[in-house]
C-alpha positions, -999 to 999 in steps of 0.1 A, spaced: 172 -444 -338 152 -456 -310 110 -446 -318 116 -424 -289 143 -402 -302 128 -404 -339 95 -390 -323 111 -362 -307 131 -354 -339 95 -353 -357 83 -325 -325 111 -307 -331 110 -304 -369 74 -296 -366 75 -268 -342 105 -250 -362 79 -251 -393 53 -236 -376 71 -206 -359 57 -174 -367 52 -141 -351 24 -134 -333 2 -112 -353 -28 -104 -328 -31 -109 -289 -47 -134 -272 -77 -129 -248 -78 -91 -263 -110 -76 -267 -127 -67 -299 -121 -28 -290 -84 -35 -281 -78 -60 -312 -86 -29 -341 -61 -6 -320 -19 -9 -326 -3 -16 -292 9 13 -271 -20 34 -287 -36 41 -254 -9 49 -232 -30 37 -201 -27 0 -213 2 -27 -208 22 -35 -240 25 -76 -238 57 -85 -225 60 -105 -260 66 -71 -277 94 -61 -250 117 -88 -241 142 -104 -260 138 -136 -248 99 -137 -262 112 -131 -295 102 -157 -318 141 -162 -331 149 -169 -298 123 -190 -288 131 -212 -318 168 -213 -305 159 -226 -272 133 -253 -286 165 -261 -309 192 -264 -279 164 -283 -258 154 -308 -282 193 -311 -288 198 -319 -252 172 -343 -253 188 -365 -276 222 -362 -265 237 -336 -289 258 -307 -285 261 -278 -306 280 -280 -332 287 -244 -339 312 -216 -334 340 -239 -324 372 -218 -315 400 -223 -338 432 -222 -313 456 -213 -345 460 -211 -384 428 -230 -399 440 -247 -426 436 -285 -438 445 -291 -397 439 -268 -370 437 -270 -331 402 -267 -315 398 -269 -278 440 -279 -272 438 -308 -295 454 -310 -331 430 -320 -358 426 -328 -393 403 -294 -402 373 -300 -434 355 -263 -421 385 -238 -437 378 -227 -470 412 -220 -470 414 -236 -505 447 -227 -514 463 -224 -479 473 -184 -484 457 -177 -452 487 -180 -427 510 -181 -453 543 -162 -442 545 -143 -473 509 -132 -473 513 -128 -427 540 -103 -439 524 -87 -467 500 -73 -443 530 -61 -418 539 -40 -441 508 -28 -451 496 -21 -411 529 -3 -408 527 18 -437 488 31 -434 481 22 -396 448 -5 -382 422 17 -399 416 40 -429 383 53 -403 361 63 -429 343 56 -461 367 61 -490 345 81 -509 355 109 -481 387 102 -464 395 64 -463 410 59 -498 443 42 -498 465 32 -529 467 -2 -521 424 3 -525 429 7 -560 461 -18 -568 434 -45 -553 410 -38 -577 428 -33 -602 443 -70 -598 408 -82 -595 398 -64 -631 430 -79 -646 420 -121 -635 389 -112 -646 398 -93 -675 372 -64 -678 373 -28 -668 377 -27 -629 362 -39 -596 353 -22 -567 361 -40 -531 334 -39 -503 344 -43 -468 316 -69 -465 312 -98 -488 277 -104 -477 271 -63 -476 283 -65 -515 256 -85 -529 228 -72 -505 243 -35 -518 246 -42 -555 215 -61 -562 197 -36 -533 209 -4 -554 206 -15 -595 172 -28 -589 141 -9 -581 98 -22 -583 98 -22 -621 126 -53 -623 130 -86 -618 152 -110 -599 153 -140 -609 178 -166 -591 188 -201 -588 167 -216 -560 199 -224 -539 215 -189 -543 230 -174 -509 212 -153 -482 228 -126 -495 214 -120 -528 179 -128 -515 184 -99 -485 195 -77 -518 165 -90 -536 142 -76 -508 163 -46 -504 158 -38 -541 118 -35 -539 121 -55 -571 97 -87 -578 117 -122 -574 115 -158 -583 135 -183 -580 139 -211 -608 151 -249 -600 187 -255 -590 211 -256 -620 180 -258 -645 185 -234 -674 151 -246 -691 134 -234 -659 146 -202 -662 143 -199 -698 104 -207 -698 104 -180 -667 120 -157 -689 91 -161 -719 68 -159 -696 77 -128 -676 106 -108 -692 84 -83 -713 62 -75 -677 94 -58 -661 120 -29 -673 154 -44 -658 159 -79 -654 189 -98 -634 197 -134 -631 220 -146 -600 234 -176 -599 267 -191 -586 298 -206 -595 302 -233 -571 274 -240 -548 290 -246 -513 257 -270 -498 264 -294 -528 296 -290 -547 281 -282 -580 285 -257 -608 260 -244 -639 261 -248 -674 276 -209 -677 276 -211 -714 236 -222 -716 230 -193 -690 248 -170 -709 228 -175 -739 196 -172 -725 209 -138 -706 217 -128 -741 187 -141 -760 161 -125 -733 184 -92 -730 188 -93 -693 216 -87 -667 235 -122 -657 253 -118 -619 275 -150 -609 287 -151 -579 322 -164 -569 325 -166 -538 336 -211 -538 348 -209 -575 376 -181 -581 402 -198 -566 390 -230 -567 379 -235 -605 399 -233 -637 434 -246 -645 449 -215 -627 419 -210 -600 404 -178 -619 370 -192 -618 343 -202 -644 350 -181 -674 384 -201 -669 370 -233 -664 344 -229 -695 370 -210 -715 347 -181 -722 350 -141 -724 343 -130 -691 327 -98 -705 297 -123 -718 285 -123 -678 273 -88 -667 283 -92 -633 313 -110 -611 310 -111 -578 332 -128 -553 345 -129 -515 380 -122 -505 379 -144 -473 384 -174 -490 412 -184 -512 422 -144 -512 425 -150 -475 414 -112 -470 381 -101 -458 353 -86 -477 338 -87 -512 344 -78 -552 320 -63 -582 337 -67 -618 327 -58 -647 322 -29 -671 337 10 -660 300 21 -657 286 -7 -636 314 -5 -610 316 35 -612 281 35 -604 282 9 -571 315 33 -565 292 64 -561 262 54 -549 258 18 -536 252 23 -499 269 -6 -487 303 11 -505 297 49 -500 285 52 -463 308 20 -455 342 26 -438 367 17 -463 391 -17 -464 417 -15 -439 447 -16 -455 463 -52 -439 431 -66 -452 434 -57 -486 473 -66 -488 473 -101 -481 444 -105 -514 467 -84 -540 499 -109 -529 478 -137 -531 462 -123 -570 498 -121 -573 509 -155 -557 482 -178 -579 498 -167 -608 533 -182 -598 520 -208 -582 491 -227 -606 501 -261 -592 484 -253 -558 456 -257 -576 459 -287 -592 468 -307 -562 434 -293 -548 416 -304 -575 436 -343 -573 431 -341 -537 391 -326 -541 390 -359 -569 404 -385 -543 380 -375 -519 347 -376 -541 363 -412 -558 370 -427 -519 336 -415 -506 314 -430 -533 341 -465 -531 324 -465 -493 293 -461 -507 286 -427 -494 261 -402 -513 277 -373 -522 251 -356 -541 258 -338 -573 293 -326 -565 315 -325 -590 347 -333 -567 360 -294 -565 370 -286 -536 336 -292 -519 319 -328 -514 291 -329 -494 282 -363 -474 243 -368 -474 231 -384 -438 192 -375 -440 186 -367 -407 197 -338 -389 204 -355 -355 225 -379 -373 247 -355 -389 255 -333 -353 259 -363 -340 286 -378 -366 300 -343 -361 303 -345 -327 321 -379 -326 343 -373 -351 360 -344 -336 358 -358 -302 371 -398 -308 385 -392 -340 400 -356 -342 381 -348 -374 366 -315 -376 336 -310 -405 308 -289 -400 269 -305 -401 245 -285 -420 206 -296 -406 173 -285 -410 158 -258 -421 190 -248 -435 186 -278 -459 156 -300 -460 153 -330 -438 162 -356 -458 192 -334 -475 211 -334 -437 244 -339 -445 282 -332 -436 301 -307 -453 336 -311 -462 356 -284 -481 392 -293 -491 422 -273 -491 449 -283 -510 475 -291 -484 451 -319 -473 469 -357 -481 455 -389 -489 461 -404 -455 438 -373 -440 412 -386 -464 416 -422 -456 414 -416 -422 383 -394 -424 362 -415 -445 368 -449 -427 358 -432 -390 329 -418 -411 321 -454 -424 323 -467 -391 299 -442 -373 274 -446 -402 277 -486 -400 271 -481 -358 239 -455 -364 222 -479 -391 230 -514 -368 
């Protein structure tokens, strides 16, 4: 990278760090500064409070786009897939190898899953039109929830229409100002928003560090009523997993709730893809709250909470994101229900996913690539340490080699951790992997020369 490009990169990062919402009006008199904007109906309101293009978020976006243009980079986001996205896809009319589908077991687009959706929409229509509590309940909702509960060997489950809203609404309702949320520093945004909504005190602990959590619990547990620990089953940025038995030991000793977000681990971890409880061979009831999404392995949309009857009933009747939201359309619920049945019949898909994931990790390491802490289970990052480089690699791989992989840039990760993030699917082949890593190795060598 030339000195000019490096200087521009530093300027962009510094501007992003300094982005703040203005709190006072410049050039205002002492009198005006003591009044809230708009209190005096004769005083004009500054445009930055009335224009969306003056909003700090839009200004940051414009600044980043301008910087990317000066670096010769194109926006790597919102790529349009023109058909079923799995191990391969079609983008801009061009077939490509695809590492951004999350379609871990290849069931999204499977004819049997499609047929289940068609039959459901024919029977129940395209919308249930209302909250399930008033008039949106359909038999397929409870069938899906019972199947999820069976997979986790717990009392019951409740399905939300949005995965993000599942965490927001669950944490937002269950916790309050006298409570504490302790979470892994890499936890998903949905859990952070839920914790903020609850009004509970929030603290993070070092990634996958139960000793750090133990220290926080020893120091703070007695100051709060309810305390919940939130971790993920498979971290989508790094492809690593928590030491679940150790976290269970801590939750029991300190008398707190443990919540595990299985958005990426269900369908991936364990011999049959049943998630972290199967992988570690633990009693699922030792985890208080199991959360997951239906948009990835389960090939639908929405999220779920699984656990005790008391937990599920409480959320079903009082969690705002469930109570006041429309019920899941039948044709969205049906694919997930069908996939849960197919997973029991076809465990070989999970084994093939494990095999191709291990192969990717092994081959990437042979090329000398930095795969971070990935264990080689569906998610493998290639850390390149520069946001402009990650964006450039993503663009060049697609344009020149017809390989689709998304970059993860600052501030989503620290600048030194900017990366390409590869999501493996059961129908990727060794030829896909070899072609991809050879192309990437060549591009990285060129960037370093």
